[in-house]
N, C-alpha and C positions, 0 to 999 in steps of 0.2 A: 713168421710173416711170409707172405707170398711176394718174393722179390725176384724178378727175372732180369737178365742183363741185356741192355741195349745202349745205343749212343744217341745224343739228342741236341736239338735246338728248341727253345721255347719262346713263345710269343705270349706276353702277359696282357690279359684283358680282364679286368676285375669287375665283378658284380657282387656286392655284399648284402647280406641280410642277417638279422638277428632273430633267433627263435629259441625260446626256453633256455636262455643263458648261453647259447652257442652262436658263434658268428661264422657263417660259411662264405668263403670267397671262391669264385671259380676263376682259375687262370685259363690256360688254353684248353678248351673242352675236347680238342682232338688228341690230347696227350694224357697219360696217367701219372699220378703221383703215388709212388709205391713205398716210400720210407721218409720219416720225419724225425729229426732230433734237434734239441735246443741245448746250448751250453749255458745260457742264462736267459733272463726274461726278454732280452732284446735280440740276441744273436741265435739264429737257427738255420738249419739246412734241410733240404728235401732232395730226393732223387726223382727226376722226371724221365719218363720213357715214352717212346712212340714206336709204332710198328709200320708206318709208311716207309717207302723205299727212299734211301736206305734206312733201316731201323737203327735206333740209337738211344742214348741216354746222357744225362748230364746232371750236375749238381746246381741247385738253386740256393741262394742265400738271402736272408733278411737281417737287417740291423735295427729294425724298429718293431720287433715283436710279431712279425708276420703281416703287417699292414701292407708292405711292399716287398716284392721279390725280384732278384736280378740274377743273371747268368753268372755263376761263380767259377765253374770248372767243367770243361768238356774235353775229356781225353780223346786224342785223335786216333789212337790205335787199340783202344779197349773201352768197354763200357763201364758203367757204375750200377751196382745193384743195391748196395747197403753202405751205410755210414755208421761209424762207431767212434765216439770220443772218450778218451781216458780221463780228460780234465778239460778245463775251459780253453786250453790252447792246443793240445795234442789230439789229433784224430786220424782215423784211417778210412779210406773208401776203397771198395773192392768191386770188381766185375770180372773181367778176364785177367786183370793185373791188379796189384796193390798200389794205392796212392796214399801219401801221408802229408799232413800239415802240422806245423809246430807253432803257428801263429793264428789260430782260430779261423783257418780257411782263407786268410789273405793270400796265401800262396799254397799250392799243392804241387808235390813232386812225385814222379813215378819211382817206386822202389825198384832198383835194378835186379834183374834175375827173377827167379822164383815164380814162373808162370803157374797160375792156378788152373789145373786141368778141369775141364767141364765148365759149368756155370755156377757162380756164387749165389747162394740164397742169403747168407748172413755171416758176419764175422764177429769175433769177440776177442779182445785183448785184455790181459790181466796186468801187463806193463808194456813198455815200448818194445820189448824183445819177444815176449811170449804171447802167442795168440793162436786162434783156431778158426777154421772156416768150414761152414756147412755148405756142401756142394751137391750138384746133381749132374749126372751124365745120362746117356741113353739107358733108361730103365735101371739106373743105379743111384744109390744114396751114399755119399762119401763124406768123411771127416778128415780134414788135413790139420796139421799142427806146425807151428814155426817157433823156433827159439832164438832166431837172430833177426827179428824185426821184419820178417817176410822175404828175406833174401832167398831162403830155401823153405820149401813146404814138404812135409813128410806125410804120406797117406797113412792114417791111423786106423781107419775102418772103411769097409765097403760092403754094401748089401743091396739086394734087389728092392726096388721101390720107385716111386715117382720123385725121388729126390729128398735129401736131408734139408729140412726147412729152416731150422733154428738151432742155435747153440748158446749155452750160458754157463759160466763158471762162477762158483761161489768162493773159490780160492785157486791157487796155482795147481792144485791136485784134483779138486773135486769139480766135475763138470757134467752137463746134461745136454742131450741133443734129441731132436724129434724128427721123424720122417713121415711123409705121406705115403704109407705103405700100399702095396698092390694087394697082396693076400694076407698080409699081417699088419698089425698095428703095434709098433714097438717103441719103447722109450729107451734111450741109450745112456749109460752112466759110466764115468771113469773116476777112480779114486787115486790115480797116480799121474793124471794128465795126458796119458798116451794110450793105455789099453782100455778098450770099451767092452762092457757087457750089456746085455739087453734084457728088458722086461716086457712081457706081452701085456698090453692094456687095450681097452676098447677106445682108442683114440687115433685118428689120423691127424697127426700133429702139425700145426702151423707155426706156433710161437711158444717159447718157454721163457719164463721170468721167475727169478727168485728174489724174495724180499730180504732174506738172510740165509744163513747156512742151513737152516732147518725147513723153512717155509717157502714153497714155490708153487707155481701154477703152469699148466700147459693148456693151450687153447687149440681148437680145431673142430673136427666133427667125429662122431662115432661111426661105426661100420654101417649103420643105417642112414648115414648122412644127415643126422641132426647135429646142429651146432652144439659144442660141448666144451666145458672147462673142467680139468682135473686139478686136484690140490694134494699136496703132501705137507706134512708137518714133522716128518722124521727123516729129512735129508734125502728124500727120494727112495727110501726103502719100500714104501707103499704109497699108493695113490687112490684117492676116492673121488667120486663124481661130485663136483661143487655146483655145476649148473648144466642143464640140458635145455637147449633152445629150439628153434624152428627147423623144419625139414629143409634141406638144401640151403642152409644159411650158416656156412662155416664161420667160425670166429677166428679171424686171421691174425689178430695181434692182441696181446694182453700186457698191461703195465700197471705196477703198483708203486705210487710215490711214497707210500707209508704202509705200515703193517696192516691197517684196517681198510684203507681206501684204495680201490683199484678200478681200472677202466679196461674195457675190451671192445674191439671193433667187430661188429657183426652186421652184415647187410648194409642198409642205408641209415644206420644209427649206431649209437654207442651205449654199451651196458656199463652200469656203475654199481659198485658195492661200497658200503661204509662199515661193514662188519666182517671183514676178512673173508669175503666170498660166501657168507651165509645166505645172503639174499642179493639179487641183482635187479636193478631197475633199468628198463630200456628207454633211452632217449631217442625217439624217432626224429630224423632230420629230413626236411623236404628236399626233393631233388632226385635225379636219376643218376645214381653213382653207387659204388661199393666202397666202404671205408676199408683201407688196406693196412694202415699203421697208426698207432696211437702212442703219444709220449707226454708225460706230465712231469713238471719240475717240482710241484708240491701238490697238496690235496685239491687245490682249486685252479691252478694255472696250468693249462694243458693245451695240446695241439694234436691234430689228426689230419690225415690226408687220404685221398682215394682216387678212384677212376674219374675220367672226364675232367681232369685238372682241378679237383676239389680239395681245398684247404679249409680246415676247421679249427677254431680256437675258442677258448673260454677262459674267463678270469674268475668265474664263480663256481667252477666244477659242474657246469651245466644247470645250475639252479637259477631260476628266474626270481627276480626280486618280488617278495610278497610284503606289502605295506600294511601295518596295523593302523587303521584310521580312527579307531575308537576302542578304549579299554573298558567301556561300559559293558557289563555282562548282559548279553541278549537272553531273552526268555526261551527262544527256540532257534533251531537251524533255519537259515533262509539263504536262498540264492537269488539275487536280484537280476533283473534284466540288464544285459550289457548296455553300455552307453559309449558312444552313440550306436544306434542300430536302426537302419543299416549303417555300415561303416566301411572305410577305406583309408589307410590299410590297417589301422590298429584300433582296438577297442578296450575299454576298461570293464572288468567283471568284479562285482562286489559280493561278498558273502559273509554270513555271521555264524559264529560257533558259540553255543550256549554252555553253561555249566551243567555237567552231568555227573552222576555218581562215579563214572569211569575217569573223569577228568580231574577229580580232587587231588591236588598235590603234583599233578603233571599235566601235560597237554594231551590233546586228542590227535590221533592219526587222521590226517585230512588229505583227500585226493581231489584234484580238479583237472579233468581231462577234456580234450577237444576231439570230436568225432566228425567224420564227413557224412554225407548223405547216405552212404552205404553202411554206416555203423562201424566203420574202421577207425580205431584210435590213431590220430595223426600227431598229437602233441600232449605232453604232460606239463601243466603249468604249476601244479602244487603236488608234492608228495612228501609230506613232513608232519611233524607233531606241532600243533598250534594250541596256545592257551585261549580261553574264552575271550571273545571280542569280535570286532568287525574288521574285515580285511579287504584290500583291493589288489588286483593284479592286472597287468597289461598284457594283451596278446597282440603281437605283431604278425600280421598275416601277409606280409609283403610278397612272399614267394608262393602264395596259394592262389588258385584261380577263383573267380567269383562264383558265388552260389550259397546254398544253405548249409550251415554247420550247426552242431549241437555241442553244448558244454555241460558237463555233469559234475556235480559236487557229491562226494561220498565220504561218510565218516561213520564207522560202526555199521549199524543197521539203517542209517539214514542215507537216502539217495534222492537227488532232484536233478532233473534235466531241463534245460531251456534251449530255445532255438535262436539263432542269430543269422544275419544275412551279410555277406561280404559282397560289395558292389565294385566291379572293375570295368 
């Protein structure tokens, strides 16, 4: 994840909207939110940073699932770049120094000694004593380790690069780290917790995440600057390309709440897979921001944050509610005119799925997407298997400007597009 360290004050001014199962809240648009973590459905933390004079950062906290945020901790002599929780009570925050809480962030204390040289990108602890830090200094990528809870840090690896971005351990001995290389693209691995070897791969790494000891993912971009995700199923001995995205659209964070379901932050949206990285669906979110960090408690309850004070949450895994309004089997596909039309700010779209030879015994794959007047896809309302019947779905366009939009239903060889008008 791209997390740089500053010190901060935040001013909260929220404007919320829901789109395709995601709720986006903008806090202070002058500041960036670079890391998010939740310990349960209600209590969560974010790192906020700003670059105006003097630059800074601080920790924000919520106790109601992200509906409201307040200033939780602002170190006076060091910034915060990353937060890591071992369990619901014990967590660490790092920037220029290490900070610790043992009561779910009610209080944070500065860990004495053990300055972290350079700037912290990410920390990972296997227990309260043993942890690692991915750091960057001028044209350097560093990995530090501690065995006494951060009182002392030992440099374990240093190489040329734009900084070590992320570190992850599957056990006290087996760990992985990625850097955003200058002339090389390497993945680093240790099997004893302290000595690191490297593998050359076509990835400028931003985030590493392991589902278990064997299966893990690395996100970032390839050497041609296309957003990419790599996958391993043999404990990092080999890596294969799981996804290649758009040019200049780095994938900054990847998180899997279960073996099959995962999410990744890319550009102004979030990628989702439900088959262990075999396929990825892009959930585009309206707004001018970059998603920096994504975190899920389970397959459907998740959170993300990004630039311009953007906080994102979902309780449905980003899936909008599709209602079956009739189980009577239609004779043919149909896409009805949305109602009302013109509309402001939401409208209902109804469509029918018939019985076909392909649908006997199972549903049909159905897609319903929204496009702007330039033909650009701006929202996905339906992308799932549906049994024959008639359905309705609501599109909330609260955060879109007025104008002409198109909605397209597709299933197999069938495609139909209708026009609608948003008035504001």
